[in-house]
N, C-alpha and C positions, 0 to 999 in steps of 0.2 A: 478720278485719278488723284493720287497723292501729289504733294509738291515735287517729289523726286521722280515722278512718272510711273510709280508702281500702281497696280490696280487696287481699287478698294471694293469691298464686298458689302452688300446689305446683309442684315441678319438672316434673311431668308436664303440668300445665296450661300452664306456660310453654313447654314443648317443643311442645305442640299449637298454641299461638298463634304461635310463631315459625317452626315447621317444622324446628327443630334437634332432634337426638336428645337424649334424657335423658342419655345417656352423655357427649356433648360438653359439655352444660351443667354436669354434675357435675364433669367434668375441669377446666373453666375456673374453677369455684368452688373446687375443691381447690387450683388454682394461684394463687388469690388475686386474680384479675382480675374476678370477679363475686361479690362478697360478698352473702349473703342479707340481706334486710331484717329478717327475724325468724326465729324457730324455733317450731314447733308444740309443743304440750304433750308430744308424743311425741318431740321432738327433730328433727323433719324440717325441712328448709330451706324457707323461704317467701320469695317475691319480690313486689315491687310494680311499679307501672307504670314507675318510674324504672329498676328493674332490667331491664325489658324493653327500654327505650330504650338502656341501657348495653350490653345483649346485642347489639342490632343494630349498634352501633358496633364492638363487639369482632369480630363476624362480618365486617363490612366490612373492617376493618383486616387481619384474618387472610386474607381472600380476596385482598387486595392484596399479600400476601406478607410481612407484618410478623411477626416472631417475638414470642413471648409477653412477653419482656422489654421489647421496644419498645412493645407494647400497654400494658404496665404503666406505662411512663414517660409515655405520652400520657394515660392515664386519671388518673394522679397529677398531671398538670399540669406535669411536669418538661420536656416538649418538646411543641411544638404539632404538630398534624397536618400543617401545611404544612412544617415542618422535617423531619419524618420522611419525608414524601412526596418532598421534594427529594433527600434521601439515597438513597431507593430509585430515583428517576429516574436518578441518576448510576450506581448499581449496575446497573440494567437496561440503560442505554446501553452500559456496558462489556461486559455479558454479550452483548448483541446484536452488538456489534463482534466479540467472540470467536467467536460462532456464525457470523457471516458469513465470517470467516477460515477457520474449520473447513470450511464448505461449499465455499469456494474451493479449499482444499487437497484435499479429497476429489474435487472435479471435475477438478483437475489430475492427481491420481493416476490417476483413471479414464481420462482422456484419454491419458495417457502409457502406460497399462498397466503402471504401476510395480510392482516387487516391494517386499518389506519394507524393504530397505536404502535404496532410492531414496525410498520413502514417508517414511521417517524424515528423510532429508535435506530433502525438500520441506517437510515440516512444520516443521523447525527453521529453515529459511531464511525461511519465510513469517511466522514468529512473532518474528523479530528485532525489536528496538526500532528506532525511527527513528535513534537515535544509533548503534546497531550497524550498521545498513545503510549509513549515511553513512561510518562508519569503514572499511568494506570499500572504498568508493569512494575515500576519501582515501588509503588505502594504495596503491591502484592509481595514482592521480594522482601521488603522491609518487615512486613508482618510475619512472613515465614521464618525469617532469621532472628527476629528480635530476642535478645537475651540469651541466645544459645551459643555461648562462647566456645564450647568444646566440639562444635561440628567439625568434621574432617575439613581441613583448610582447602583441599582441592575441590571438595563439593561446594563449600561456601563460595569460593571464587567462581565456580561455574554458574551457580545460581545468581550471583551478583552481576555477572556479565550477560545475563539473558536480556536480549534486546527484541524490540518489535520494529521491523523495518519494512512496513508496507510500501510498495512501489507507488510512485506518483501516478502511474497509469495502470492501476490494478485490474486484473481480470475479474470476471464475476466470481470465479472460484476463490480467488484471494480475498475479495471482499467478504464472501460468505464465511471463509475461514477466520478472518479477523473479527467479524461480528460474533461468531460462536466463541472464539477465544476470549474476547472482551467480556462476554457474559460469564464465561467460566472464571476469569480472573476476579470478577466481582461477586461470585457466588460464595456466600459464607461457608457452605458445606465443603466446597472444594478447597477453599483457603484453609479450613480446619484440617482437612486431609493432608495437604502438603505440609502444614505445620507439624502434624503428628509424625509424618515421615522423617522430617528433619530432627524432631525430638528423639526419635529412635536412634538416629545416627549419632546425636550428641551423647545420649545415654550409654551408647556402646563403646565410647572411647575413654581411655584413661588419661588423666592430665599429663601433658608432655609427650603423649604418643605422637610419632611423626605422621604426617598426612599421607594419603595415598591408599589407605587400607580399603576404602569403599570402592575405589576404582580397581584395585586388585581383585576384590570379590566379584565385581562385574565381569572382569576378564576371565576369572576362574569359572564363573557360571557359564559363559559362552563356550569355553573350552570343553566343558562336560556335556552341556545340553545339545549343542549343535550336532555333534556326531551321533548322539542318541536319536535325535529327530531324523537325521539322515538314514539311520538304520531302521526307521519306521516304528520306533518305540513310542507308544502312546502314553500320555501323562496318567491315564487311568489304568494302564496295564502293569503287570508285575515287574517288568524290566525297569520301570521308573523308580522303584524303591532304592535300587543300588545307586542311581544317580543322585537321589536325595541324600543318601547316606554319605556319599563321597563329598557332597557339597556342604552339608550341615552337620555331619557327624551324629552325635547322640543328643543334639539340641532338641528341646521340646518343640514338636511340630506345630502346636497351636500358637506358641510365641513366634515362631518363624513365619507362620502364615500371616499373623497380624502385621509383622514388620514388612513382609513382602507386599501385601495388598495395600499398605499405606503408600508405598513408593512405586509400585509397578502394576497397579490394576488397570482396568479398561479406561477409566477416566484420565489417569496419568498418561497412559499411552496415547489417548486422543489429544491431550494437551500438547505433548511433544510433536505429534503429527501436525497439529494446527500451526504450531510455531514454525515448523519446516515449510509449510505451504505459504504462510504469510511472508516469511523471509526468503522465499525462493531458494531453499536449501534442499539437499537430498533428504529423503525420508529417514527417520531415525533408524540406525542399524540395530539388529538383534532384538527387536521388540517381540518377535515370536518366541525367542528363547526364554525371555522373562515370563511371557504369558504361559508357556509350557510349564515352568516351575510352579507358578501360582495355581494352575489347573491341577498339577500333581499333588500339591499340598492340600488343596480343597477336597480332592477325591479321597484323601486319607484323614480329613478332619473328623474328630470324634471317635476314631478307631481305638 
């Protein structure tokens, strides 16, 4: 009995009452987080009901992942349980995000059938920070626009605003899209193609010409091509010629094809599609209309 008449428990009795092992209770006592209430005449540790309640708190905190030092600060009143819990929630959130990225990377590697070298690249690209991903995009944009002061201002602004916003918890499809996009952004051939498309835009504008002409052309293309496609007119069929005449007039078809393929071919369409997937945005509209025009021009190349 304690001096106040309350019952004291041996470490074995406390273990039996709480379901914890004697070894665990002894370890926590040795670490100073569960001090005995008294000692027996033989020097054995004795515990009271307050010790049992403290033991339950220790067990709960440990099961929630707190280290012994954190448990000690809570028991000493240096930090509240709420403060420690908030810290662990943040840590768990970060861990969960990391695990989701790991899962997405492994899914991408499995889907690609990647070997060790490619797996390393996929993992590295997937774990880049948001700032590092945006830096890759900004370098691509800077090279595309450098020195081309006469580019349509609306187009220039759209290119400059292009962002890469991969989610903190990306799906395997989003990781796959980002890896493919990053490879494309760093591909010298694709960089040269995008640069050439912007050069065509800059060369087609007169000094002082107001912006918006490029967007007007895109709108005009959709207005002409979408109804033709709905009517079942094939790009290789005779009905396509009238659509091309309405859109380009008597402009040289070879020159037009070169301009169109620079800015609207399969790789550019894929680039825009990947951006949409990575940024969780709707698929780019009217891609099929632009592809129809390119196909129609190619069908007549060399005639």
